[in-house]
DRENNU-890565 format. One record per residue: x, y, z negated of N, C-alpha, C in turn. Coordinates in steps of 0.001 Angstrom, whole numbers. Example, Ala and Ser with C-alpha at 12.3 -4.5 7.8 and 13.67 -1.06 7.14 Angstrom:
REM residues 2
+---------+---------+---------+---------+---------+---------+---------+---------+---------+
|    n.c1 |    n.c2 |    n.c3 |   ca.c1 |   ca.c2 |   ca.c3 |    c.c1 |    c.c2 |    c.c3 |
+---------+---------+---------+---------+---------+---------+---------+---------+---------+
|   13190 |   -5690 |   -7800 |   12300 |   -4500 |   -7800 |   13200 |   -3300 |   -7800 |
|   12850 |   -2250 |   -7080 |   13670 |   -1060 |   -7140 |   12900 |      30 |   -7870 |
+---------+---------+---------+---------+---------+---------+---------+---------+---------+
This chain:
REM residues 199
+---------+---------+---------+---------+---------+---------+---------+---------+---------+
|    n.c1 |    n.c2 |    n.c3 |   ca.c1 |   ca.c2 |   ca.c3 |    c.c1 |    c.c2 |    c.c3 |
+---------+---------+---------+---------+---------+---------+---------+---------+---------+
|  -26560 | -192928 |  -14409 |  -27965 | -193458 |  -14746 |  -28683 | -192024 |  -15028 |
|  -30018 | -191824 |  -14378 |  -30581 | -190317 |  -15042 |  -30910 | -190182 |  -16096 |
|  -30971 | -189041 |  -16682 |  -31414 | -188796 |  -18478 |  -32604 | -189495 |  -18552 |
|  -33483 | -189553 |  -17766 |  -34805 | -190096 |  -18006 |  -34619 | -191310 |  -18262 |
|  -33775 | -192016 |  -17451 |  -33879 | -193299 |  -17716 |  -32724 | -193847 |  -18988 |
|  -32069 | -192739 |  -19590 |  -31310 | -193236 |  -20618 |  -31859 | -192709 |  -21691 |
|  -32995 | -191771 |  -21540 |  -33748 | -191868 |  -22788 |  -34797 | -192811 |  -23144 |
|  -35178 | -193856 |  -21897 |  -35963 | -194433 |  -22191 |  -34797 | -195833 |  -22553 |
|  -33883 | -195472 |  -22588 |  -32771 | -196917 |  -23130 |  -32543 | -196624 |  -24366 |
|  -32453 | -195471 |  -25030 |  -32272 | -195212 |  -26439 |  -33428 | -195965 |  -27035 |
|  -33048 | -196275 |  -28201 |  -34124 | -197718 |  -29322 |  -34228 | -196562 |  -30125 |
|  -35308 | -196089 |  -30788 |  -35807 | -195866 |  -31861 |  -36091 | -196524 |  -33008 |
|  -35057 | -196174 |  -34152 |  -35308 | -197137 |  -34913 |  -36222 | -196795 |  -36487 |
|  -36920 | -197513 |  -36625 |  -37796 | -197296 |  -38000 |  -37332 | -197952 |  -39073 |
|  -37118 | -197323 |  -39754 |  -36526 | -197598 |  -40969 |  -37476 | -197391 |  -42518 |
|  -38241 | -198561 |  -42754 |  -39365 | -198622 |  -43449 |  -38519 | -198551 |  -45229 |
|  -37351 | -198823 |  -44951 |  -36593 | -198426 |  -46550 |  -37121 | -197279 |  -46817 |
|  -36494 | -196222 |  -45923 |  -36257 | -194699 |  -45769 |  -38185 | -194204 |  -46404 |
|  -39065 | -194825 |  -45719 |  -40610 | -194272 |  -45628 |  -40805 | -194460 |  -47034 |
|  -40550 | -195782 |  -47348 |  -40635 | -196095 |  -48726 |  -40130 | -195173 |  -50215 |
|  -39211 | -195013 |  -49935 |  -38020 | -193883 |  -50747 |  -38753 | -192661 |  -50832 |
|  -39121 | -192013 |  -49325 |  -40016 | -190836 |  -49920 |  -41500 | -190949 |  -50460 |
|  -41687 | -192178 |  -50285 |  -42799 | -192234 |  -50986 |  -42899 | -192185 |  -52558 |
|  -41761 | -193103 |  -52844 |  -41271 | -193040 |  -53999 |  -41074 | -191997 |  -54674 |
|  -40746 | -190798 |  -54117 |  -40195 | -189678 |  -55143 |  -41111 | -188856 |  -55860 |
|  -40606 | -187773 |  -56693 |  -41320 | -187176 |  -57145 |  -42508 | -186571 |  -56701 |
|  -42584 | -186547 |  -55240 |  -43671 | -185186 |  -54551 |  -44000 | -186350 |  -53467 |
|  -43422 | -187749 |  -53453 |  -43719 | -188190 |  -52351 |  -45140 | -188759 |  -52207 |
|  -45966 | -188371 |  -53304 |  -47310 | -188790 |  -52888 |  -48108 | -187642 |  -51967 |
|  -47838 | -186819 |  -51893 |  -48195 | -185561 |  -50993 |  -47682 | -185559 |  -49875 |
|  -46354 | -186216 |  -49568 |  -46625 | -186856 |  -47996 |  -47477 | -187837 |  -47346 |
|  -48632 | -188081 |  -48217 |  -49049 | -189767 |  -47999 |  -50579 | -188640 |  -47795 |
|  -50861 | -187397 |  -48638 |  -51694 | -186532 |  -48717 |  -51738 | -185695 |  -47371 |
|  -50848 | -185459 |  -46534 |  -50830 | -184367 |  -45639 |  -51992 | -184851 |  -44557 |
|  -52625 | -183968 |  -43754 |  -53584 | -184602 |  -42595 |  -53409 | -184223 |  -41175 |
|  -52060 | -183553 |  -41199 |  -51649 | -183140 |  -39640 |  -52639 | -182107 |  -39364 |
|  -52769 | -181085 |  -40265 |  -53663 | -179868 |  -39513 |  -52937 | -178917 |  -39085 |
|  -51680 | -179342 |  -39047 |  -50806 | -177830 |  -38579 |  -50773 | -176383 |  -39809 |
|  -51305 | -176158 |  -40705 |  -51390 | -175068 |  -41297 |  -49992 | -174653 |  -41835 |
|  -49139 | -175340 |  -42131 |  -47540 | -175743 |  -42716 |  -46967 | -174334 |  -41663 |
|  -46782 | -175087 |  -40225 |  -46059 | -174646 |  -39303 |  -46636 | -173441 |  -38739 |
|  -47460 | -173204 |  -38969 |  -48257 | -171819 |  -38373 |  -48043 | -170656 |  -39499 |
|  -48140 | -170837 |  -40795 |  -47987 | -169849 |  -41960 |  -46201 | -169845 |  -42186 |
|  -45425 | -170293 |  -41744 |  -43791 | -170744 |  -42327 |  -43202 | -169353 |  -41800 |
|  -42586 | -168474 |  -42313 |  -42126 | -167524 |  -41872 |  -40744 | -167996 |  -41315 |
|  -40372 | -168776 |  -41333 |  -38731 | -169525 |  -40742 |  -38875 | -170321 |  -39764 |
|  -40451 | -170548 |  -39420 |  -40813 | -171677 |  -38821 |  -39881 | -171751 |  -37007 |
|  -39342 | -170742 |  -36777 |  -38671 | -170465 |  -35631 |  -36818 | -170675 |  -35797 |
|  -36856 | -170531 |  -36882 |  -35412 | -170767 |  -36995 |  -35232 | -172355 |  -37759 |
|  -36059 | -173095 |  -37676 |  -36139 | -174651 |  -38143 |  -36025 | -175656 |  -36842 |
|  -35188 | -176527 |  -37159 |  -34958 | -177643 |  -36348 |  -36327 | -178192 |  -36028 |
|  -37060 | -178773 |  -37075 |  -38474 | -178997 |  -36800 |  -38898 | -178272 |  -38210 |
|  -40579 | -178461 |  -37475 |  -41638 | -178007 |  -38096 |  -41562 | -178738 |  -39617 |
|  -42400 | -178297 |  -40837 |  -42660 | -179138 |  -41752 |  -43813 | -180247 |  -41321 |
|  -44723 | -179776 |  -40097 |  -45565 | -181092 |  -40196 |  -44827 | -182047 |  -39064 |
|  -44137 | -181815 |  -38563 |  -43070 | -182705 |  -37821 |  -42267 | -183705 |  -38307 |
|  -41579 | -183205 |  -39687 |  -40812 | -184009 |  -41059 |  -42009 | -184705 |  -41370 |
|  -42870 | -184502 |  -41629 |  -43760 | -185527 |  -42464 |  -44181 | -186727 |  -41329 |
|  -44545 | -185960 |  -39925 |  -44792 | -187474 |  -38822 |  -43397 | -188464 |  -38805 |
|  -42311 | -187677 |  -38990 |  -40977 | -188239 |  -38833 |  -40634 | -189349 |  -40410 |
|  -41183 | -188782 |  -41413 |  -41127 | -189501 |  -42454 |  -41720 | -190823 |  -42438 |
|  -43007 | -190719 |  -42131 |  -44412 | -191559 |  -41705 |  -43558 | -192723 |  -41113 |
|  -43077 | -192213 |  -39915 |  -42964 | -192984 |  -38643 |  -40832 | -193442 |  -39028 |
|  -40520 | -193245 |  -40289 |  -39411 | -194058 |  -40459 |  -38061 | -193701 |  -39895 |
|  -38084 | -192352 |  -39753 |  -37083 | -191700 |  -38754 |  -36131 | -191064 |  -39562 |
|  -34992 | -191703 |  -40385 |  -34487 | -191273 |  -41387 |  -33551 | -190370 |  -40955 |
|  -32200 | -190660 |  -39674 |  -31231 | -189591 |  -39670 |  -32142 | -187984 |  -38944 |
|  -32850 | -188500 |  -38157 |  -33909 | -186921 |  -37889 |  -34360 | -186136 |  -38925 |
|  -34682 | -186834 |  -39839 |  -35369 | -186024 |  -41279 |  -34127 | -185259 |  -41939 |
|  -33545 | -186514 |  -42348 |  -32084 | -185683 |  -42809 |  -30958 | -184859 |  -42737 |
|  -31118 | -184938 |  -41155 |  -30032 | -184002 |  -40393 |  -30827 | -182724 |  -39839 |
|  -31904 | -182664 |  -40140 |  -32983 | -181751 |  -39801 |  -32551 | -179925 |  -40792 |
|  -32173 | -178886 |  -40645 |  -31894 | -177723 |  -41057 |  -33441 | -177113 |  -42002 |
|  -34895 | -178032 |  -41558 |  -36195 | -177530 |  -42181 |  -36022 | -177320 |  -43844 |
|  -35743 | -178477 |  -44590 |  -35750 | -178306 |  -46025 |  -34679 | -177325 |  -46567 |
|  -33663 | -177184 |  -45725 |  -32641 | -176505 |  -46331 |  -32897 | -174742 |  -46247 |
|  -33794 | -174544 |  -45330 |  -34567 | -173076 |  -45235 |  -35432 | -172824 |  -45741 |
|  -36277 | -174013 |  -46100 |  -37712 | -173463 |  -46816 |  -37139 | -172163 |  -48200 |
|  -37771 | -171466 |  -48190 |  -37750 | -170376 |  -49513 |  -38689 | -170789 |  -50400 |
|  -39710 | -171443 |  -50626 |  -40382 | -171408 |  -51514 |  -41277 | -170775 |  -51725 |
|  -41568 | -170392 |  -50829 |  -42867 | -168949 |  -50726 |  -44078 | -169284 |  -51212 |
|  -44062 | -170298 |  -51187 |  -45775 | -171391 |  -51437 |  -46847 | -170553 |  -50289 |
|  -46722 | -169765 |  -49322 |  -47794 | -169760 |  -48230 |  -48110 | -171031 |  -48220 |
|  -47549 | -171810 |  -47925 |  -48156 | -173107 |  -46568 |  -49137 | -174011 |  -47771 |
|  -48422 | -173775 |  -49106 |  -49204 | -174301 |  -50193 |  -50689 | -173868 |  -50498 |
|  -50591 | -172482 |  -50348 |  -52049 | -171733 |  -50726 |  -52547 | -172076 |  -49976 |
|  -52497 | -172102 |  -48273 |  -53177 | -172291 |  -47204 |  -53177 | -174043 |  -47020 |
|  -53383 | -174517 |  -47325 |  -52899 | -176186 |  -47131 |  -54341 | -176721 |  -47543 |
|  -55316 | -177130 |  -46247 |  -56747 | -177968 |  -46910 |  -56616 | -178591 |  -48368 |
|  -55497 | -179560 |  -48347 |  -55227 | -180140 |  -49705 |  -54135 | -179796 |  -50618 |
|  -53966 | -178673 |  -50454 |  -52991 | -178452 |  -51566 |  -51714 | -178969 |  -51514 |
|  -50767 | -179501 |  -50429 |  -49829 | -180080 |  -50179 |  -48699 | -178557 |  -50631 |
|  -47753 | -179081 |  -51973 |  -46833 | -178047 |  -52430 |  -45637 | -178636 |  -50983 |
|  -45884 | -178298 |  -50033 |  -44946 | -178461 |  -49076 |  -43214 | -178070 |  -49456 |
|  -43055 | -177148 |  -50270 |  -41927 | -176684 |  -50711 |  -41320 | -177510 |  -51764 |
|  -41792 | -178618 |  -52762 |  -41493 | -179254 |  -53841 |  -41452 | -180808 |  -52797 |
|  -41880 | -181016 |  -51737 |  -41235 | -182422 |  -50505 |  -39999 | -181985 |  -50269 |
|  -39946 | -180669 |  -49966 |  -38691 | -179829 |  -49207 |  -37360 | -180121 |  -50146 |
|  -37733 | -179596 |  -51283 |  -36907 | -180025 |  -52667 |  -36773 | -181102 |  -52466 |
|  -37134 | -182304 |  -52850 |  -36815 | -183838 |  -52770 |  -36292 | -183927 |  -51537 |
|  -36356 | -183591 |  -50352 |  -35878 | -184027 |  -49196 |  -33672 | -183416 |  -49889 |
|  -34242 | -182187 |  -49832 |  -32692 | -181854 |  -49849 |  -32114 | -182704 |  -50695 |
|  -32502 | -183413 |  -52009 |  -31724 | -183788 |  -52805 |  -31553 | -185458 |  -52067 |
|  -32581 | -185893 |  -51557 |  -32420 | -186870 |  -51072 |  -31108 | -187055 |  -49444 |
|  -31343 | -186026 |  -48589 |  -30169 | -185434 |  -47787 |  -28343 | -185418 |  -48804 |
|  -28344 | -184840 |  -49791 |  -27156 | -184827 |  -50465 |  -26768 | -186173 |  -51094 |
|  -27502 | -187108 |  -51575 |  -27396 | -188369 |  -52149 |  -26770 | -189288 |  -50548 |
|  -27445 | -188884 |  -49336 |  -26789 | -189476 |  -48108 |  -25722 | -188642 |  -47628 |
|  -24688 | -188206 |  -48176 |  -23607 | -187034 |  -47787 |  -23921 | -186251 |  -47071 |
|  -24976 | -185655 |  -46235 |  -25734 | -184618 |  -45904 |  -25671 | -183061 |  -46092 |
|  -24892 | -182043 |  -46107 |  -25434 | -181178 |  -46742 |  -25346 | -179851 |  -45805 |
|  -25777 | -178969 |  -45840 |  -26048 | -177345 |  -45252 |  -25193 | -176012 |  -46109 |
|  -25229 | -175227 |  -44888 |  -24771 | -174011 |  -45794 |  -25287 | -173714 |  -46876 |
|  -26518 | -173722 |  -46869 |  -27143 | -173137 |  -48049 |  -27181 | -173912 |  -49054 |
|  -26585 | -174905 |  -48926 |  -26260 | -175716 |  -50352 |  -25003 | -175306 |  -50877 |
|  -23859 | -175095 |  -49721 |  -22688 | -174256 |  -50282 |  -23128 | -172821 |  -51026 |
|  -24038 | -172146 |  -50497 |  -24855 | -170654 |  -50941 |  -25160 | -170944 |  -52687 |
|  -26116 | -171938 |  -52764 |  -26470 | -172668 |  -53990 |  -25588 | -173022 |  -55050 |
|  -24373 | -174018 |  -54553 |  -23593 | -173629 |  -55539 |  -22874 | -173082 |  -56415 |
|  -22244 | -171774 |  -54935 |  -22087 | -170868 |  -55530 |  -22319 | -169919 |  -56518 |
|  -23691 | -169724 |  -56057 |  -24816 | -169170 |  -56614 |  -24696 | -169510 |  -58298 |
|  -24846 | -170673 |  -58403 |  -24824 | -171456 |  -59457 |  -23724 | -171151 |  -60552 |
|  -22560 | -171535 |  -59932 |  -21411 | -171209 |  -60934 |  -21326 | -169815 |  -60754 |
|  -21498 | -169138 |  -60525 |  -21333 | -167647 |  -60578 |  -22480 | -167166 |  -61978 |
|  -23459 | -167378 |  -61932 |  -24563 | -167422 |  -62662 |  -23904 | -167946 |  -64218 |
|  -23233 | -169144 |  -64255 |  -22813 | -170115 |  -65174 |  -21894 | -169228 |  -65890 |
|  -21063 | -168267 |  -65603 |  -19946 | -167629 |  -65336 |  -20166 | -166716 |  -66678 |
|  -21175 | -165676 |  -66265 |  -21395 | -164519 |  -67000 |  -23070 | -164026 |  -67126 |
|  -24326 | -165078 |  -66569 |  -25350 | -165048 |  -66804 |  -25919 | -164200 |  -66112 |
|  -25342 | -163532 |  -65313 |  -25389 | -162446 |  -64193 |  -24818 | -162774 |  -63025 |
|  -25340 | -162262 |  -62041 |  -24930 | -162455 |  -60297 |  -24101 | -161415 |  -60082 |
|  -22870 | -161585 |  -59761 |  -22236 | -160690 |  -59003 |  -22496 | -160933 |  -57635 |
|  -23178 | -159801 |  -57023 |  -23152 | -160227 |  -55467 |  -21990 | -160312 |  -54539 |
|  -20821 | -159650 |  -54707 |  -19502 | -159195 |  -54034 |  -18898 | -160755 |  -54374 |
|  -18852 | -161257 |  -55557 |  -18199 | -162108 |  -55783 |  -18694 | -163411 |  -55024 |
|  -20328 | -163655 |  -55267 |  -20918 | -164803 |  -54511 |  -20654 | -164456 |  -52987 |
|  -20576 | -163442 |  -52344 |  -20470 | -163529 |  -50824 |  -19123 | -163653 |  -50705 |
|  -18028 | -162916 |  -51495 |  -16885 | -163847 |  -51411 |  -16394 | -165349 |  -51544 |
|  -16961 | -165994 |  -52308 |  -17259 | -167296 |  -52944 |  -17439 | -168274 |  -51354 |
|  -18940 | -167487 |  -51065 |  -19908 | -168377 |  -50081 |  -19009 | -168419 |  -48627 |
|  -17957 | -167168 |  -48817 |  -17257 | -167059 |  -47592 |  -16111 | -168358 |  -47126 |
|  -15829 | -168213 |  -48675 |  -14307 | -168852 |  -48687 |  -15268 | -170596 |  -48447 |
|  -16146 | -171029 |  -49279 |  -16324 | -172414 |  -49039 |  -16723 | -172456 |  -47492 |
|  -17588 | -171797 |  -46761 |  -17638 | -172297 |  -45598 |  -16816 | -171919 |  -44588 |
|  -15924 | -171853 |  -44602 |  -14686 | -171456 |  -43829 |  -14464 | -170420 |  -43141 |
|  -13347 | -170158 |  -42917 |  -12907 | -168725 |  -42430 |  -12906 | -168027 |  -41282 |
|  -13708 | -169145 |  -40207 |  -14010 | -168721 |  -38907 |  -15657 | -168428 |  -39419 |
|  -16402 | -169166 |  -39939 |  -17422 | -169187 |  -40506 |  -18022 | -167890 |  -41002 |
|  -17002 | -167652 |  -42435 |  -17314 | -166165 |  -43294 |  -16993 | -164909 |  -41923 |
|  -16034 | -165122 |  -41112 |  -15996 | -163996 |  -40380 |  -16964 | -163144 |  -39377 |
|  -17709 | -164726 |  -39100 |  -19185 | -164275 |  -37778 |  -19938 | -163868 |  -39023 |
|  -20504 | -164114 |  -40047 |  -21588 | -164066 |  -40791 |  -21063 | -162383 |  -41556 |
|  -19636 | -161967 |  -41718 |  -19330 | -160522 |  -42126 |  -19725 | -159542 |  -41035 |
|  -19401 | -160461 |  -39912 |  -19436 | -159289 |  -38347 |  -21375 | -159360 |  -38236 |
|  -21976 | -160269 |  -38098 |  -23497 | -160748 |  -38207 |  -24400 | -159625 |  -39611 |
|  -23629 | -159705 |  -40261 |  -24445 | -158823 |  -41779 |  -23464 | -157727 |  -41979 |
|  -22298 | -157025 |  -41057 |  -22356 | -156086 |  -41375 |  -23050 | -154563 |  -41723 |
|  -24158 | -154427 |  -40876 |  -24896 | -153280 |  -41344 |  -25749 | -153641 |  -43023 |
|  -26072 | -154927 |  -42968 |  -26817 | -155031 |  -44486 |  -25538 | -154379 |  -45405 |
|  -24507 | -155075 |  -45022 |  -23577 | -154827 |  -46311 |  -23307 | -153136 |  -46495 |
|  -23037 | -152883 |  -45447 |  -23060 | -151244 |  -45484 |  -24121 | -150757 |  -46580 |
|  -25506 | -150920 |  -45809 |  -26630 | -150487 |  -46889 |  -26403 | -150881 |  -48020 |
|  -26362 | -152032 |  -48401 |  -26247 | -152616 |  -49860 |  -25181 | -151533 |  -50744 |
|  -23938 | -151269 |  -49936 |  -22832 | -150695 |  -50527 |  -23564 | -149193 |  -50571 |
|  -24416 | -148702 |  -49897 |  -24252 | -147193 |  -50016 |  -25893 | -146870 |  -50722 |
|  -26585 | -148101 |  -51202 |  -27500 | -148019 |  -52267 |  -27239 | -148736 |  -53500 |
|  -25517 | -148692 |  -53841 |  -24645 | -149816 |  -55023 |  -25935 | -150967 |  -55334 |
|  -25714 | -151528 |  -54224 |  -26165 | -153353 |  -54973 |  -25096 | -154352 |  -54361 |
|  -24055 | -153435 |  -53837 |  -23172 | -154640 |  -53328 |  -21948 | -153708 |  -54551 |
|  -21779 | -154291 |  -55814 |  -20616 | -153578 |  -56789 |  -19533 | -154353 |  -56086 |
|  -18684 | -153226 |  -56349 |  -16964 | -154162 |  -56583 |  -16361 | -155002 |  -57518 |
|  -16793 | -154636 |  -58502 |  -16548 | -155447 |  -59764 |  -17785 | -156417 |  -60374 |
|  -17260 | -157015 |  -60990 |  -18745 | -158102 |  -61799 |  -19224 | -157037 |  -62994 |
|  -20193 | -157440 |  -63043 |  -21313 | -157124 |  -64220 |  -20447 | -157255 |  -65525 |
|  -21190 | -156609 |  -66938 |  -21063 | -157080 |  -67908 |  -21783 | -158176 |  -67995 |
|  -21091 | -159453 |  -68913 |  -21919 | -160563 |  -68862 |  -23281 | -160812 |  -70227 |
|  -23849 | -161513 |  -70496 |  -25302 | -162101 |  -71241 |  -24669 | -161873 |  -72489 |
|  -25003 | -161378 |  -73632 |  -24585 | -161383 |  -75111 |  -23906 | -162802 |  -75698 |
|  -24954 | -163832 |  -75494 |  -24619 | -165210 |  -75702 |  -24225 | -166199 |  -74765 |
|  -23023 | -166285 |  -73688 |  -22789 | -167607 |  -72840 |  -22848 | -168781 |  -72916 |
|  -22653 | -168697 |  -74631 |  -22983 | -170255 |  -75166 |  -23978 | -171044 |  -74753 |
|  -25227 | -170176 |  -75010 |  -26221 | -170886 |  -75544 |  -27029 | -170836 |  -73652 |
|  -26354 | -169839 |  -73099 |  -26758 | -169885 |  -71426 |  -26118 | -171287 |  -70837 |
|  -24674 | -171836 |  -71284 |  -24061 | -172800 |  -70881 |  -25033 | -173941 |  -71274 |
|  -25431 | -174393 |  -72928 |  -26060 | -175232 |  -72921 |  -27722 | -175030 |  -72096 |
|  -28344 | -174445 |  -72304 |  -29032 | -174670 |  -71379 |  -28942 | -175303 |  -70230 |
|  -28011 | -174797 |  -69092 |  -27489 | -175255 |  -67636 |  -27019 | -176399 |  -67764 |
|  -26035 | -176685 |  -68867 |  -25928 | -178189 |  -68899 |  -27089 | -179184 |  -69221 |
|  -27944 | -178282 |  -70079 |  -29244 | -179857 |  -70499 |  -29581 | -180138 |  -69356 |
|  -30165 | -178728 |  -68032 |  -30320 | -178739 |  -66906 |  -29924 | -179797 |  -66375 |
|  -29148 | -179740 |  -66001 |  -28134 | -180933 |  -65059 |  -27990 | -182214 |  -65826 |
|  -28101 | -182202 |  -67263 |  -28308 | -183744 |  -67871 |  -29590 | -184266 |  -67028 |
|  -30604 | -183399 |  -67119 |  -32135 | -184013 |  -66680 |  -32087 | -184464 |  -65271 |
|  -31425 | -183655 |  -64587 |  -31496 | -183747 |  -62812 |  -30331 | -184791 |  -62816 |
|  -29592 | -185293 |  -63665 |  -28684 | -186846 |  -63018 |  -29633 | -188032 |  -63824 |
|  -30728 | -187322 |  -64781 |  -31708 | -188480 |  -64980 |  -33188 | -188855 |  -64413 |
|  -33027 | -188143 |  -62860 |  -33557 | -188031 |  -62167 |  -35316 | -187257 |  -62264 |
|  -34842 | -186193 |  -63071 |  -36329 | -184917 |  -62906 |  -35932 | -184207 |  -61830 |
|  -34533 | -184076 |  -61169 |  -34302 | -183131 |  -60129 |  -34027 | -181740 |  -60848 |
+---------+---------+---------+---------+---------+---------+---------+---------+---------+
């Protein structure tokens, strides 16, 4: 069977429950507000790295294409730079929509390497209240697997050398904050709010 015939044979499933779920999320109203003008993909600095443009993600949410949306790397690559929101004629905070979609992906058992980075980063902050770049890099490498860690190290070796040269990648962890107990209280409260549905 030809590739074209195979494509025709593939059935596209419309999951109305997925669309309703997204609409019901904290920033779901903005998905309805999007008028598909194309400003967000043209302003996004990482659009070339994304599987789907933010505009296409909105289209697929409306079309109930759950798997395509949640398996895309788009929401994980959003850096919350707010450029798209500043230029959007309707003021759609696309980064907040992407934040909700990340939560939804995790709920459905779908993660990305940036989720691993977020977990390692949060754990490091909770330890001493300050980031230790060397520790974050090492723990992230362990979390994504040896093969990926080696590839990342080779790809980023020039950046690493530059950081070490400018004393931005210390070998020893920094001194912790004065009152780590208060910091942990704040972090624990934030985790409780997230569990209650406040993300």
